[in-house]
PLY file of the C-alpha trace (Angstrom):
ply
format ascii 1.0
element vertex 169
property float x
property float y
property float z
element edge 168
property int vertex1
property int vertex2
end_header
98.94 121.02 91.60
97.04 117.84 92.25
97.54 114.09 91.83
94.32 112.66 90.39
93.19 109.07 90.83
90.18 107.72 88.91
88.51 105.65 91.64
85.94 102.90 91.11
86.62 100.93 94.30
88.56 98.12 92.59
91.75 96.71 94.11
93.84 98.42 91.43
92.10 101.76 92.06
92.89 101.30 95.76
96.53 100.57 94.94
96.67 103.62 92.66
95.19 105.80 95.41
97.69 104.63 98.02
100.60 105.09 95.62
99.38 108.56 94.68
99.15 109.43 98.38
102.73 108.34 98.96
103.85 110.41 95.94
101.79 113.31 97.26
103.51 113.10 100.63
106.93 113.30 99.00
106.02 115.92 96.40
103.79 117.88 98.80
100.86 117.73 96.42
97.18 117.17 97.11
95.59 113.86 96.12
92.13 113.78 94.58
90.13 110.60 94.06
87.57 111.03 91.28
84.62 108.68 90.89
82.25 108.68 87.95
78.84 107.19 88.70
76.49 105.96 86.01
73.23 107.30 87.44
70.56 104.66 88.02
72.66 101.76 86.70
72.10 99.26 89.51
73.69 96.38 87.60
76.95 98.32 87.14
76.85 99.44 90.79
76.40 95.83 91.96
79.26 94.61 89.73
81.50 97.17 91.44
80.18 96.33 94.94
78.84 99.85 95.41
75.50 98.38 96.49
74.37 94.98 97.74
72.89 92.26 95.52
69.28 93.13 96.35
69.72 96.84 96.98
68.05 99.44 94.80
70.28 102.04 93.18
70.53 105.17 95.29
72.99 107.84 94.17
73.68 109.07 97.70
74.39 105.52 98.90
76.77 104.85 96.00
78.68 108.13 96.41
78.83 107.66 100.18
80.21 104.13 99.77
82.94 105.29 97.39
83.80 108.25 99.60
84.08 106.04 102.70
86.37 103.65 100.83
88.63 106.54 99.74
88.81 108.04 103.22
89.44 104.64 104.81
92.46 104.16 102.55
93.81 107.70 102.53
92.06 110.06 104.95
94.03 113.11 103.81
92.90 112.75 100.20
90.08 114.73 98.66
87.12 113.12 96.95
84.95 114.31 94.08
82.35 112.54 92.05
80.51 113.28 88.88
77.41 111.66 87.45
76.94 110.51 83.87
74.08 108.88 82.02
72.99 105.41 83.08
74.53 103.72 80.04
77.39 106.14 79.37
80.19 104.54 77.34
83.76 104.37 78.63
84.61 107.41 76.50
82.12 109.56 78.41
83.47 108.34 81.74
87.04 109.10 80.66
86.02 112.52 79.38
84.46 113.35 82.76
87.67 112.34 84.56
89.89 114.29 82.14
87.67 117.35 82.58
87.96 117.08 86.37
91.74 116.57 86.11
92.10 119.74 84.05
89.80 121.73 86.36
91.88 120.62 89.36
95.19 121.43 87.61
96.42 117.84 87.79
100.15 117.28 87.52
99.83 113.48 87.47
97.12 110.85 87.08
97.44 107.45 88.77
95.45 104.86 86.85
94.77 101.38 88.17
94.47 99.15 85.08
95.16 95.44 84.83
95.04 95.47 81.05
97.70 98.13 80.56
100.26 96.90 78.09
103.70 98.16 77.25
102.22 101.03 75.26
99.75 103.45 76.78
97.61 103.21 73.64
96.96 99.55 74.33
94.84 100.31 77.39
91.36 99.29 76.33
89.38 100.79 79.20
88.68 104.25 80.51
92.35 104.45 81.47
93.54 104.61 77.86
91.68 107.81 77.17
92.80 109.39 80.44
96.41 108.34 79.84
96.42 109.83 76.35
95.90 113.39 77.63
99.20 115.27 77.61
98.09 117.84 80.23
99.58 115.69 83.01
101.98 112.79 83.56
100.54 109.31 84.01
101.41 106.48 86.37
99.84 103.15 85.44
99.35 100.81 88.38
99.03 97.27 87.02
99.67 95.22 90.13
98.47 95.53 93.72
101.20 93.33 95.17
104.42 95.33 94.98
102.96 97.88 97.35
101.78 96.73 100.74
98.53 98.68 100.62
97.34 97.94 104.15
100.79 98.55 105.62
101.15 101.88 103.82
97.63 102.88 104.76
98.13 102.03 108.43
101.59 103.56 108.81
101.11 106.73 106.81
101.67 109.86 108.89
98.99 111.53 106.78
95.96 109.79 108.29
94.17 113.06 109.13
90.78 113.15 107.44
90.06 116.15 105.23
86.53 115.55 104.10
83.47 114.47 106.00
80.67 114.92 103.51
78.75 112.04 101.90
78.86 109.99 105.06
75.43 108.61 105.92
73.91 110.13 109.01
0 1
1 2
2 3
3 4
4 5
5 6
6 7
7 8
8 9
9 10
10 11
11 12
12 13
13 14
14 15
15 16
16 17
17 18
18 19
19 20
20 21
21 22
22 23
23 24
24 25
25 26
26 27
27 28
28 29
29 30
30 31
31 32
32 33
33 34
34 35
35 36
36 37
37 38
38 39
39 40
40 41
41 42
42 43
43 44
44 45
45 46
46 47
47 48
48 49
49 50
50 51
51 52
52 53
53 54
54 55
55 56
56 57
57 58
58 59
59 60
60 61
61 62
62 63
63 64
64 65
65 66
66 67
67 68
68 69
69 70
70 71
71 72
72 73
73 74
74 75
75 76
76 77
77 78
78 79
79 80
80 81
81 82
82 83
83 84
84 85
85 86
86 87
87 88
88 89
89 90
90 91
91 92
92 93
93 94
94 95
95 96
96 97
97 98
98 99
99 100
100 101
101 102
102 103
103 104
104 105
105 106
106 107
107 108
108 109
109 110
110 111
111 112
112 113
113 114
114 115
115 116
116 117
117 118
118 119
119 120
120 121
121 122
122 123
123 124
124 125
125 126
126 127
127 128
128 129
129 130
130 131
131 132
132 133
133 134
134 135
135 136
136 137
137 138
138 139
139 140
140 141
141 142
142 143
143 144
144 145
145 146
146 147
147 148
148 149
149 150
150 151
151 152
152 153
153 154
154 155
155 156
156 157
157 158
158 159
159 160
160 161
161 162
162 163
163 164
164 165
165 166
166 167
167 168
């Protein structure tokens, strides 16, 4: 089974990835970071710091940037990406992540979401749709601070890199 982390490069996605990795170490499960890229949407890519302010959108650059960020945080994790339409709504993004989670036989999803309320149904972003799937358990990461991300990243015994694709040559 696999622990799936929707990953957009945000601080909460980073926190979710590190927490999933720690769970994975204990449960002896693989961790998979999944990124959904809106193809050609430079504005969205800039908002998420996937490309610089004056950079043109380049799918390989965006995917490489996300992959590097994942591997820097948790080298033993796997990384997959999928591409959706330039202006795909949150529902399409969530559907792509759910599809990947099912294909990878996810046992848990770790969702970084600052707007998660006390009820899962109150999540108003992509996370709400992912969390509503009953094919896997869900961990909602709402705060970066309880976990010392850098400390966990730097002291983890699982710093061996598994994937080397999507790195620029």
